[in-house]
C-alpha positions in Angstrom: 13.9 -10.4 43.8 12.1 -7.1 44.7 9.5 -7.1 47.5 7.1 -5.8 44.9 7.2 -8.9 42.9 5.3 -11.2 45.5 2.8 -8.4 46.0 2.2 -8.2 42.3 1.6 -12.0 42.0 -0.8 -11.9 44.9 -2.9 -9.1 43.2 -2.9 -11.1 39.9 -4.1 -14.4 41.5 -7.8 -13.5 41.8 -7.9 -12.3 38.2 -6.2 -15.3 36.8 -8.6 -17.5 38.8 -11.5 -15.6 37.1 -10.1 -15.8 33.5 -13.0 -16.9 31.3 -12.9 -19.3 28.1 -14.8 -17.3 25.4 -15.9 -18.2 21.8 -14.0 -16.8 18.9 -15.9 -17.2 15.7 -15.0 -17.1 12.1 -17.3 -14.6 10.5 -19.8 -15.9 8.0 -18.9 -15.0 4.4 -15.3 -14.1 5.3 -13.8 -17.5 5.0 -12.1 -18.9 1.8 -10.0 -22.1 1.3 -7.5 -22.3 -1.4 -6.1 -25.4 -2.9 -3.0 -25.5 -5.1 -1.5 -28.5 -6.9 1.9 -27.4 -8.0 4.1 -29.1 -10.8 7.1 -27.7 -12.7 5.2 -27.1 -15.9 1.6 -26.6 -14.7 -0.6 -26.0 -11.6 -4.1 -26.4 -10.5 -5.6 -23.6 -8.3 -8.8 -24.0 -6.6 -10.9 -22.4 -3.8 -13.8 -23.5 -1.5 -16.2 -21.3 0.2 -18.6 -22.5 3.1 -16.0 -22.3 5.9 -17.1 -22.3 9.4 -15.3 -22.5 12.8 -14.9 -21.5 16.4 -12.2 -21.4 19.0 -12.6 -21.4 22.7 -9.9 -19.9 24.9 -9.0 -16.9 27.0 -5.9 -14.7 26.6 -4.5 -15.3 30.0 -4.3 -19.1 29.4 -4.4 -19.5 25.7 -2.4 -22.7 25.5 -5.5 -24.5 26.9 -7.6 -23.3 23.9 -9.7 -25.8 21.8 -11.6 -25.3 18.5 -12.9 -26.8 15.3 -12.8 -25.6 11.8 -15.0 -27.1 8.9 -14.4 -26.8 5.2 -17.4 -27.6 2.8 -15.7 -29.5 -0.1 -18.8 -29.6 -2.2 -18.4 -26.1 -3.5 -14.7 -26.6 -4.4 -13.8 -25.0 -7.7 -10.9 -24.6 -10.0 -12.5 -22.5 -12.6 -13.1 -25.5 -15.0 -16.3 -27.3 -14.5 -15.4 -30.7 -15.7 -12.2 -30.8 -13.9 -14.0 -29.6 -10.7 -16.4 -32.5 -11.2 -13.6 -34.9 -11.4 -11.9 -33.6 -8.3 -15.2 -33.4 -6.2 -16.4 -36.9 -7.3 -13.2 -38.8 -7.7 -10.6 -37.2 -5.6 -12.5 -35.8 -2.6 -15.5 -38.1 -3.2 -17.8 -35.5 -1.7 -20.9 -37.7 -1.9 -19.4 -39.6 1.0 -17.0 -37.1 2.5 -18.5 -33.6 2.0 -16.3 -31.8 4.4 -12.8 -31.7 6.1 -12.7 -31.0 9.8 -9.7 -29.7 11.8 -10.2 -30.3 15.6 -7.8 -28.4 18.0 -7.3 -30.1 21.3 -4.6 -27.9 22.9 -1.6 -25.7 22.1 1.9 -26.7 23.2 5.2 -24.8 23.5 3.6 -21.4 23.6 6.1 -18.5 23.2 4.4 -16.5 25.9 1.9 -17.2 28.8 -0.4 -14.4 28.0 -1.6 -13.1 24.6 -1.6 -9.3 24.5 -2.7 -7.0 21.5 -0.1 -6.2 18.9 2.3 -8.8 19.9 3.1 -12.0 17.9 3.0 -15.3 19.6 3.9 -18.9 18.5 2.9 -22.3 19.6 2.2 -25.8 18.2 -1.5 -26.7 17.6 -2.1 -30.3 18.5 -5.2 -32.0 17.2 -6.7 -34.1 14.4 -7.6 -33.6 10.8 -10.6 -35.6 9.5 -10.4 -36.0 5.7 -12.0 -38.5 3.3 -13.4 -40.6 6.2 -10.2 -40.9 8.0 -8.8 -39.1 11.0 -5.1 -38.6 11.6 -3.2 -36.6 14.4 -1.6 -33.4 13.3 0.9 -31.0 14.9 0.7 -27.4 13.4 3.2 -24.7 14.1 1.3 -21.5 14.2 1.9 -17.7 14.6 -0.9 -15.7 16.3 -1.6 -12.0 16.7 -4.2 -10.4 18.9 -5.8 -7.0 18.0 -8.5 -5.0 19.6 -10.7 -2.3 18.2 -14.3 -0.9 18.3 -15.5 -3.2 21.2 -14.3 -6.5 19.7 -10.9 -8.6 19.5 -9.6 -10.4 16.5 -7.1 -13.2 16.6 -5.1 -13.8 13.4 -3.7 -17.4 13.1 -1.3 -18.6 10.4 0.7 -21.8 10.0 1.8 -24.6 7.7 1.5 -28.5 7.9 1.6 -31.5 5.6 -1.1 -33.9 4.4 0.1 -37.2 3.0 -2.8 -38.2 0.6 -2.1 -42.0 1.2 -2.7 -41.7 5.0 -6.2 -40.5 4.2 -6.9 -43.0 1.6 -7.4 -40.3 -1.2 -7.2 -41.8 -4.6 -5.1 -39.9 -7.1 -6.3 -40.2 -10.7 -2.9 -41.0 -12.3 -3.6 -39.3 -15.5 -5.2 -36.3 -14.0 -2.2 -35.7 -11.6 0.4 -37.2 -13.9 3.7 -37.5 -11.9 2.7 -35.3 -9.0 3.7 -36.4 -5.5 1.4 -37.5 -2.7 2.3 -35.1 0.0 0.4 -31.8 0.3 1.9 -28.8 2.2 -1.1 -26.8 3.6 -0.6 -23.1 4.4 -3.4 -21.4 6.2 -4.4 -18.1 7.7 -7.5 -17.4 9.7 -9.0 -14.5 11.6 -11.5 -15.2 14.4 -13.6 -12.5 16.3 -14.7 -12.3 19.9 -16.6 -10.0 22.1 -14.5 -8.0 24.5 -12.9 -9.9 27.5 -14.2 -9.3 31.0 -12.5 -7.0 33.4 -10.9 -10.1 35.2 -9.4 -11.3 31.9 -8.0 -7.9 31.1 -6.5 -7.5 34.6 -4.7 -10.8 34.1 -3.1 -9.7 30.9 0.4 -8.2 30.8 0.7 -4.6 29.8 -0.5 -4.5 26.1 1.7 -3.3 23.3 0.4 -0.7 20.9 -2.7 -2.1 19.1 -2.2 -2.6 15.4 -4.2 0.1 13.4 -7.3 -1.1 11.7 -6.1 0.1 8.4 -3.1 -2.2 8.4 -5.1 -5.3 9.2 -6.7 -7.7 6.7 -10.4 -8.4 6.9 -11.3 -11.6 8.8 -10.7 -14.6 6.5 -9.6 -18.1 6.4 -7.2 -19.2 3.6 -5.5 -22.6 2.9 -3.2 -23.2 0.0 -2.2 -26.9 -0.9 1.1 -27.5 -2.7 1.7 -30.9 -3.9 5.5 -31.7 -3.5 7.4 -33.8 -6.1 11.0 -34.4 -7.1 11.1 -33.4 -10.8 13.7 -35.3 -12.8 16.1 -33.1 -14.6 16.0 -33.7 -18.3 19.2 -34.6 -20.0 20.8 -32.3 -22.5 20.0 -33.3 -26.1 22.7 -35.4 -27.7 23.9 -34.6 -31.1 26.6 -36.1 -33.1 26.6 -33.4 -35.7 27.4 -30.3 -33.7 28.0 -27.5 -36.2 30.8 -25.8 -34.1 33.7 -27.2 -32.1 33.4 -27.4 -28.4 36.7 -25.6 -27.9 35.2 -22.4 -29.4 32.7 -20.0 -27.5 30.1 -20.5 -30.2 30.5 -24.3 -29.9 30.0 -24.3 -26.2 26.9 -21.9 -26.9 25.5 -24.4 -29.4 25.6 -27.1 -26.8 24.0 -24.8 -24.0 21.3 -24.0 -26.5 20.2 -27.6 -26.2 20.9 -28.0 -22.4 18.1 -27.4 -19.9 20.8 -27.0 -17.2 20.9 -23.3 -18.3 17.7 -22.8 -16.4 16.6 -23.1 -12.8 16.1 -26.2 -10.7 12.5 -26.8 -11.7 13.3 -26.0 -15.4 12.6 -28.7 -18.0 13.2 -26.7 -21.2 16.2 -25.8 -23.2 16.5 -22.9 -25.6 15.8 -25.4 -28.4 12.4 -26.4 -26.8 11.0 -23.2 -28.0 13.2 -21.8 -30.8 14.4 -23.3 -34.0 18.0 -22.6 -35.1 18.0 -22.9 -38.8 17.0 -20.7 -41.6 13.1 -21.1 -41.8 12.8 -19.5 -45.2 12.7 -23.0 -46.6 9.8 -24.1 -44.4 8.8 -24.3 -40.7 8.9 -28.1 -40.3 12.1 -29.7 -39.1 13.3 -33.2 -40.1 10.9 -34.8 -37.8 7.9 -32.8 -39.1 7.6 -30.6 -36.1 7.2 -26.8 -35.8 9.1 -24.9 -33.2 6.7 -22.9 -30.9 8.6 -19.7 -31.4 10.4 -18.1 -34.4 13.8 -19.3 -35.3 16.8 -17.7 -33.7 18.5 -17.8 -37.1 19.7 -14.1 -37.8 18.3 -13.0 -34.5 21.6 -11.5 -33.2 21.6 -8.7 -35.8 18.3 -7.2 -34.8 18.3 -3.8 -33.5 15.7 -4.6 -30.8 14.3 -7.7 -28.9 11.2 -8.6 -27.3 9.4 -5.6 -28.7 11.8 -3.2 -27.2 12.2 -4.8 -23.7 15.8 -5.8 -24.6 18.4 -3.8 -26.6 21.2 -6.6 -27.0 21.2 -10.3 -27.6 22.6 -10.8 -24.1 19.6 -9.0 -22.6 17.1 -10.9 -24.6 18.8 -14.2 -23.6 18.7 -13.2 -19.9 15.0 -12.4 -20.3 14.3 -15.8 -21.6 16.3 -17.7 -19.1 14.4 -15.8 -16.3 10.9 -15.9 -17.6 10.8 -19.3 -19.4 13.6 -21.3 -17.8 12.9 -20.6 -14.2 16.2 -19.1 -13.2 15.4 -15.9 -11.4 19.0 -14.4 -11.7 19.5 -15.4 -15.3 22.5 -17.4 -16.8 25.9 -16.9 -15.5 28.4 -14.6 -17.2 30.2 -17.4 -18.9 27.1 -19.2 -20.2 25.7 -15.9 -21.4 28.9 -15.1 -23.4 28.8 -18.5 -25.0 25.2 -18.4 -26.0 25.5 -14.9 -27.4 28.6 -16.1 -29.3 26.5 -18.9 -30.7 23.5 -16.6 -31.7 25.9 -14.1 -33.4 27.6 -17.0 -35.4 24.2 -18.1 -36.8 23.2 -14.6 -37.8 25.0 -14.2 -41.2 22.4 -11.9 -42.8 23.2 -8.3 -42.3 19.7 -7.2 -43.0 17.9 -9.1 -40.4 14.0 -9.2 -40.1 12.2 -7.2 -37.4 11.8 -8.2 -33.8 9.7 -11.0 -32.6 6.1 -10.3 -31.8 5.4 -13.5 -30.2 4.1 -12.3 -26.8 2.1 -9.6 -28.5 0.3 -11.9 -30.8 -0.3 -14.7 -28.3 -2.0 -12.6 -25.6 -5.5 -13.0 -27.2 -9.0 -13.8 -26.0 -10.6 -17.2 -26.2 -11.5 -18.4 -29.6 -15.2 -19.0 -30.5 -16.5 -22.6 -31.0 -13.2 -24.1 -29.6 -14.6 -27.6 -30.3 -16.1 -26.8 -33.7 -13.0 -27.9 -35.7 -12.1 -31.0 -37.7 -10.9 -33.7 -35.2 -9.0 -35.8 -37.8 -7.1 -32.7 -39.1 -6.5 -31.7 -35.4 -4.7 -35.0 -34.8 -2.2 -34.2 -37.5 -1.8 -30.7 -36.3 -1.3 -31.9 -32.8 1.8 -34.0 -33.8 3.1 -31.1 -35.8 2.8 -28.3 -33.3 3.0 -30.2 -29.9 4.9 -33.4 -30.7 8.3 -31.8 -30.1 7.5 -31.6 -26.4 4.6 -33.9 -25.9 5.9 -37.2 -27.2 6.8 -40.5 -25.7 10.1 -39.9 -23.8 10.1 -36.1 -24.5 10.2 -33.5 -21.9 6.4 -33.6 -21.3 3.9 -36.4 -21.1 2.2 -37.5 -24.3 -1.1 -35.8 -24.7 -4.3 -37.9 -24.0 -7.4 -37.5 -26.0 -10.3 -36.9 -23.7 -8.3 -35.6 -20.7 -8.7 -31.9 -21.2 -11.3 -29.2 -21.4 -11.6 -26.7 -24.3 -11.1 -23.6 -22.2 -8.2 -25.0 -20.4 -6.3 -25.8 -23.7 -7.0 -22.4 -25.3 -6.0 -20.6 -22.2 -2.6 -22.5 -22.0 -1.8 -22.1 -25.7 -2.9 -18.4 -26.0 -1.7 -17.4 -22.6 -5.0 -16.0 -21.6 -4.8 -14.3 -18.1 -4.7 -15.4 -15.3 -3.2 -18.6 -16.7 0.5 -18.2 -16.6 1.2 -21.4 -18.7 4.3 -22.1 -16.7 6.9 -23.2 -19.2 4.6 -23.8 -22.1 6.1 -21.3 -24.6 3.8 -18.7 -26.4 2.9 -19.9 -29.8 2.5 -16.9 -32.1 -0.5 -16.8 -34.3 1.6 -16.7 -37.4 2.7 -20.2 -36.5 -0.6 -21.5 -35.1 -3.7 -19.8 -36.3 -7.1 -19.8 -34.5 -8.4 -22.2 -37.1 -5.6 -24.7 -36.5 -6.0 -24.3 -32.8 -9.6 -25.1 -33.0 -8.8 -28.3 -34.8 -6.4 -29.3 -32.1 -8.7 -28.5 -29.3 -11.5 -30.5 -31.1 -9.1 -33.6 -31.4 -7.8 -33.4 -27.8 -11.1 -32.8 -26.1 -12.5 -35.8 -27.9 -16.2 -37.0 -28.2 -18.2 -37.2 -25.1 -17.8 -41.0 -24.8 -14.1 -40.8 -25.0 -13.5 -38.8 -21.9 -11.0 -40.5 -19.6 -13.1 -39.6 -16.5 -16.4 -41.0 -17.3 -19.1 -39.1 -15.3 -22.3 -40.8 -14.0 -25.3 -38.7 -13.5 -26.2 -38.3 -9.7 -29.9 -38.1 -10.6 -31.5 -40.4 -13.1 -33.0 -38.6 -16.2 -36.7 -38.1 -15.9 -38.7 -40.1 -18.3 -42.5 -40.0 -19.1 -44.6 -42.9 -20.4 -45.9 -42.1 -23.7 -49.7 -41.9 -24.0 -51.2 -44.8 -26.2 -51.8 -43.8 -29.7 -55.3 -44.5 -31.1 -57.0 -43.9 -34.3 -55.6 -44.0 -37.8 -52.1 -43.1 -36.7 -51.8 -46.1 -34.5 -51.1 -48.3 -37.7 -48.4 -46.0 -39.1 -45.0 -47.8 -38.8 -46.5 -50.7 -37.1 -45.0 -53.9 -38.1 -46.7 -56.1 -40.6 
């Protein structure tokens, strides 16, 4: 050890003793909390404003820092007013528990003793989370980065932790969340601002790394994203006793793959047959069960000169696009599967003069329909079975549809693929298979009358009533009982 080292420590001791604990405040209007409930075929995205928080620490001994962050749940929104009301009143129960509070007691296992601008640090935040009237201990691995500019310092914090709903006594409406799990993974990012440190604190800090340029740093904000974990069950391949082609042939193997969800990714629930028919539809759109496939039949599809409105030039490219986009397998089918599927599609394409390319994506990316609940509910029930029963039936790949569970805009957005709704695996339904008029009838049926909604709403304020003034004169006897 050099003789300079003890001398350096002696010089730093006064500065370390003078290190000050300062307030680092989340700037008003810059906080935002995001809530995401994820499922294989759908998701609920929400956000909440009204965030506030403060940390207290000094850079020279940041592991001793404390803090508190509050999230106002009363302003929580997912973009659909009735669903928001369900979540606020029945899930968060904001009338009794209006906010969530994260209290930070200390930091453990810091990667470095002193925080310096431009250098990442890691530690475990130890504290409690108060939610739904219950307080539970939490340990949150975080990454922090300090930056300095224009007379103030910013601290960016990011981390991940899990919130088991059952530990906080949060009721989960079974029909609203269907088969979603009960463990939420919370990802957060926050930026706090402080006045510049005193000279003593600066002296205690190690030589600072180059400060991060202001243009590369995000504005101060707080973001949380909640992802509900579940274990999706892999749907079994469709069993058929009347396969058209032998399994020993490429087209026979492709025929079976056409009905097998295993072609897709881990979260996939669809097979090719979930979206496409495989017979000549010139005799009609309805199959033997009275259902309509969401997309045009692949009969004669292999002989087309272009696919997906020019995005694919061959049947192999078109198949790969479908597997990536709709069957959640980012790298597409493997070479063997692709060859067998292509052989099957070519085998069921006997017509040399095939029709033009599909226009499904083009025809379904439309705006919302007018008067979505102005249709015929009785006719909508029949159309729901015809157009939706292939997937949404008892024991099918998706749960049965429940009258009264949905909102008009939500249904239209999913069926018509209105941005920013990605619809997940729900296939586009072209307007030549489901017209706006038919969709209006279906929406009217599924939304149901006001008294049929599954989540009954109770007004928070009693309706105002006024006592009618007594009627006198000749009119007083009109309608009076004899």
